[in-house]
C-alpha positions in Angstrom: 111.3 23.4 56.2 111.6 19.8 57.4 112.1 16.9 55.0 108.6 15.4 54.3 108.0 11.7 54.1 105.9 10.8 51.0 104.4 7.6 49.9 104.2 7.3 46.1 101.5 4.8 44.9 102.1 3.5 41.4 99.0 2.1 39.6 100.1 2.0 35.9 98.6 4.4 33.3 100.2 6.3 30.4 102.9 7.7 32.7 104.2 4.2 33.3 103.6 2.8 29.8 105.8 1.6 27.0 105.0 0.9 23.4 104.1 -2.7 22.5 102.9 -4.3 19.3 99.3 -3.8 20.6 99.9 -0.2 21.7 100.8 1.5 24.9 100.7 -0.7 28.0 101.8 -0.1 31.6 105.3 -1.6 31.9 107.4 0.9 34.0 107.5 0.2 37.8 107.0 2.7 40.5 110.7 2.7 41.4 111.6 3.3 37.8 109.2 6.3 37.7 110.9 7.7 40.8 114.3 7.5 39.1 113.2 10.2 36.6 112.7 12.9 39.3 116.0 12.8 41.3 115.3 16.4 42.3 112.6 15.2 44.6 115.2 14.0 47.1 116.1 17.7 47.7 112.9 18.3 49.7 111.3 14.9 50.6 111.9 11.3 51.2 109.8 9.0 49.0 108.8 5.4 49.4 107.1 3.5 46.7 104.3 0.8 46.6 102.5 -0.7 43.6 99.2 -2.3 44.4 98.4 -2.9 40.7 99.5 -1.9 37.3 96.6 -1.1 35.0 95.5 1.1 32.1 93.1 3.4 33.9 90.3 2.3 31.5 90.4 -0.9 33.7 90.2 0.9 37.0 86.9 0.8 38.8 85.3 0.8 42.3 87.4 -2.2 43.4 90.7 -0.3 42.8 89.3 2.8 44.5 88.7 0.8 47.7 92.1 -0.7 47.4 93.7 2.7 47.2 91.7 4.1 50.1 92.6 1.1 52.2 96.2 1.4 51.4 96.3 5.1 52.4 94.3 4.3 55.6 96.9 1.6 56.5 99.8 4.0 56.0 98.2 7.3 57.0 100.1 7.8 60.2 103.4 6.8 58.6 103.6 9.6 55.9 103.1 13.3 55.5 101.6 13.0 52.1 100.6 10.6 49.3 101.1 10.8 45.5 99.2 8.4 43.3 100.4 7.8 39.7 97.4 7.0 37.7 96.2 6.9 34.1 94.3 10.0 32.8 91.2 8.4 31.3 89.5 7.7 34.7 91.6 9.9 36.9 88.7 12.3 37.6 86.6 9.4 38.8 89.3 8.1 41.1 89.9 11.6 42.5 86.2 12.0 43.2 85.8 8.6 44.7 88.8 9.1 47.0 87.4 12.4 48.1 84.4 10.6 49.5 86.2 7.6 50.8 88.8 9.7 52.6 87.3 12.9 54.1 88.8 15.7 56.3 92.4 14.7 55.5 95.0 17.1 56.9 97.5 15.4 54.7 97.6 15.8 50.9 96.5 12.9 48.7 97.7 13.9 45.2 96.8 12.1 42.0 98.8 12.7 38.9 99.7 11.1 35.5 100.7 12.1 32.1 99.6 12.3 28.5 102.9 10.7 27.4 105.1 8.0 29.0 107.8 9.2 31.4 110.7 7.6 29.4 110.1 9.7 26.2 112.3 12.7 25.5 109.2 14.9 25.0 106.7 14.3 27.8 104.7 16.0 30.5 105.3 13.1 32.9 108.4 14.3 34.7 107.0 17.8 35.3 103.7 16.5 36.6 105.3 13.9 38.9 107.8 16.4 40.3 105.1 19.0 40.8 103.0 16.4 42.6 105.7 15.5 45.0 106.5 19.1 45.6 102.8 19.9 46.3 102.5 16.9 48.6 105.4 18.2 50.6 103.9 21.6 51.1 102.6 22.4 54.6 99.5 24.1 53.2 98.4 21.1 51.1 95.6 18.8 52.3 92.7 16.6 51.1 92.4 14.9 47.7 93.4 16.7 44.6 94.8 16.3 41.1 98.1 17.9 40.1 98.4 18.1 36.3 99.6 20.6 33.8 100.6 23.1 36.5 97.1 23.1 38.0 96.0 21.8 41.4 92.4 20.8 41.2 90.1 19.7 44.0 89.4 16.0 43.7 85.7 16.6 43.2 86.1 19.3 40.5 88.3 17.8 37.9 87.3 16.7 34.4 89.4 15.5 31.5 88.6 17.7 28.6 91.4 17.0 26.2 92.6 13.6 25.0 96.1 14.5 23.9 97.1 18.0 25.0 99.2 18.5 28.2 96.6 20.7 29.7 94.2 17.8 29.8 92.2 18.6 33.0 90.0 21.6 33.9 88.5 22.6 37.2 84.7 22.6 36.7 82.5 25.3 38.4 85.2 26.0 41.0 88.6 27.7 40.8 91.9 25.7 40.9 93.2 25.3 44.4 96.6 26.4 43.3 99.0 26.7 40.4 102.6 25.5 40.2 105.0 27.7 38.2 108.8 27.6 38.2 108.9 25.4 41.3 106.7 27.8 43.2 103.2 26.9 44.5 100.7 29.8 44.3 97.6 29.1 46.4 94.3 30.5 45.3 92.4 28.6 48.0 94.5 28.3 51.2 92.0 26.8 53.6 93.9 24.2 55.6 92.7 24.3 59.2 89.2 25.5 58.5 87.9 21.9 58.8 88.1 20.8 62.4 86.9 17.2 61.8 89.3 14.3 62.1 90.2 12.2 59.0 87.5 9.7 58.2 87.8 6.6 56.0 85.0 4.6 54.3 85.5 1.0 53.1 82.3 0.4 51.1 80.8 1.5 47.8 77.4 0.6 46.4 78.5 0.1 42.8 75.1 -0.9 41.3 74.7 2.6 39.8 73.6 3.2 36.2 74.2 6.4 34.2 71.6 6.9 31.4 72.5 9.6 28.9 69.4 11.1 27.3 69.2 11.6 23.5 66.3 13.2 21.7 63.7 10.5 21.1 64.9 8.1 23.8 62.4 5.4 24.9 61.8 5.6 28.7 60.7 1.9 28.9 64.4 0.9 28.7 64.7 2.1 32.3 62.3 -0.7 33.3 64.8 -3.3 32.1 67.5 -1.8 34.3 65.6 -1.6 37.5 66.3 -5.2 38.7 70.0 -4.8 38.2 70.7 -1.4 39.7 70.0 0.4 43.0 70.5 3.9 41.6 69.8 5.6 38.3 71.5 8.9 37.3 69.7 10.5 34.3 72.1 12.8 32.3 69.5 15.0 30.7 69.6 18.2 28.6 70.4 21.7 29.7 69.4 22.6 33.3 67.5 19.3 33.6 64.2 18.0 32.6 62.3 14.9 31.5 61.0 14.8 27.9 57.5 13.6 27.1 57.1 12.2 23.6 53.4 11.5 24.1 53.7 8.2 25.9 54.8 9.3 29.4 57.3 6.5 29.5 60.0 8.4 31.4 57.7 9.7 34.1 56.2 6.2 34.5 59.7 4.7 34.8 60.7 7.2 37.5 57.5 6.4 39.3 58.4 2.7 39.3 62.0 3.3 40.4 61.0 5.6 43.3 58.1 3.3 44.3 60.5 0.4 44.6 62.7 2.4 46.9 65.4 3.0 44.3 67.4 6.2 44.0 67.0 8.5 41.0 69.2 11.5 40.5 69.0 14.1 37.8 72.2 15.4 36.2 73.0 17.5 33.1 75.1 16.8 30.0 76.4 20.4 30.1 79.7 20.5 32.0 79.6 24.1 33.2 77.1 26.0 35.4 75.1 23.0 36.5 71.5 22.0 36.7 68.4 23.7 38.0 65.2 21.7 37.4 63.0 24.5 38.7 63.6 26.6 35.6 61.4 24.8 33.0 58.1 22.9 33.3 59.7 19.7 32.0 62.0 19.7 35.1 59.9 21.4 37.7 56.9 19.1 37.5 59.0 15.9 37.8 61.1 17.3 40.6 58.1 18.3 42.7 56.2 15.1 42.1 59.0 12.6 42.9 61.4 14.8 45.0 64.4 13.9 42.8 67.8 15.2 43.9 69.8 16.9 41.2 73.5 17.5 40.6 73.4 21.3 40.6 77.1 22.4 40.2 78.7 19.0 40.9 80.7 17.3 38.2 79.2 14.1 36.7 82.2 12.1 38.1 81.4 13.4 41.6 77.6 12.7 41.2 78.4 9.1 40.2 81.0 8.4 42.9 79.1 10.2 45.6 76.1 8.1 44.8 78.2 5.0 45.2 79.6 6.2 48.5 76.2 7.0 49.9 74.8 3.6 48.8 77.7 2.0 50.7 76.0 3.5 53.8 72.3 3.6 53.1 69.6 3.1 50.6 67.1 5.2 52.5 66.0 8.0 50.2 65.7 10.6 52.9 69.2 9.8 54.2 70.5 9.7 50.7 69.2 13.2 50.0 70.8 14.6 53.2 74.2 13.1 52.4 74.0 14.0 48.7 73.5 17.6 49.6 76.3 17.7 52.1 79.3 19.6 50.6 82.5 17.4 50.6 85.9 18.6 49.4 84.3 21.6 47.6 82.0 19.3 45.5 78.9 21.4 45.9 78.5 25.2 46.2 74.7 25.4 45.7 73.0 24.0 48.8 69.1 23.8 48.4 67.0 25.1 51.2 
């Protein structure tokens, strides 16, 4: 196997943090991170860049565009990319990059750690070495997260544990692969099935609001939000529905948003198995009346970032719906008729 050329992109996060008087803060440079995995030199050559150093709580759409642009600018120079990132918003970044960088025949791996790399007891060194190893594999492609021995499609990851090393799960889709004892075992070995050329996007419509429903919510709050946002994602109960507490405020708010040409998407608070607004009257009636797209089996992180990606292209509701229901990097199994 030829020696692969990998670009490691350091962005901060717990993996690169040290203890300060105010708590953990990114202090370790990308080159320092690399010094903790000397074994990587056995199978790849690694260059390092550091576009920013942030706690991932502070990472948002601006940094996603920076990362996508950096990979675009260096795409022809490397065989794979490894992004070191904080865990708190890692699933959002992985989903966003899945839409910003599509049909990549080269792996774009995102990893991090629950503890800093310079501690004796840490998951950081294993995760980073696993990521470099996976990025050097001929079968690897597209955006994914490598963490805790799992390889998860970038659109399917969710952080489900705040402290444990197995922090991430693959939601409504099997892991792409597992990494055990330096071996990569693929469950989904589909490189070459996509005949499209790599495609980069450089715009995101970030005026997206997520409204999490609680019992007794007042729908008139959505009127206040309409001037500031182009899209509203309603995170409702169960398989999806709009409550009516006697005032019809939610249905009236949705009517106003759609009449104004705004995007409304229905999602669910339940992580697994997805939405289906056709099941109950509370969902069926609203879906039919306003033709609202719904998340189905997509993760919430994918719904949010996909909405931003589409808004970067169009605000036309028909075009939005067509793009929203286009499966990208395994984000959607259920395709409506």
